[in-house]
Phi, psi and omega in degrees: 000132183231120178060031180081005181247126177275122180264130178230148172281161184302327181281353177266351182281145177241163178304326181293343180285347185247141175289150178296150180288140175296152182298331184269009178282143180238145170237120189242128175282130177298333179298339181272354183263134178294152175249127180252163183223141164241166179306116177079001184230130170252135184232138175222124175276118184271328180203143184197190176302331177297341178258019178072023171278140182267326188218028183213141173223139182233131181239156166241129178229141176237125179252131175292159175306130179085353181289152179227143171282158173298151171293126187199176171213166174236154176275003183237173175287150179223135175237129180240123177254123179272115180268327187205149177086185179220157181189197176215153175251132176247120176226123178057034179080357179265127181259126179236125179285149179212156180198191181306139181088008177243148177236130180257127178247116186245118182288162176304145174073002179281117178287126186211170178206144175245135180237130175276118185249355183275180179277342180243179179298151175250123182248130184234145165247128186240131175241131180235143186270037179207139172218128357290142180282131180253149182236133184237143171289160180306333180278001178095354179285131178291132179278132175275111181248150185299336181266358182283000000 
């Protein structure tokens, strides 16, 4: 015991060690979620208002080498976790390289674009603080996306 916390390895844990799951908790198989496509981009909404979330939406996106997202912004906060591949984020004309092990935090209204610059696919998990999450062109026009 260290600092009042009993440490156990995963094979030492018993069902009694865990609190029961709340009735409103969901576990969703990604295989049940449709995959949408834009040129060079595959998109899958993993969780959203359709899953009874009030203020959160989570996406998985895969960008082919050389693929770019549209230049856009959201009215909400956005967090992008790079799981695989490499690329860059452009915000306000500033280019920042990113790859596995990096998290991009994009504030509301920041016009941005992500570009896949590596030789392989770039895989991202995206969390947005709005559901349904809306995407806007720099001129303020809402973009019609296949998953919207």
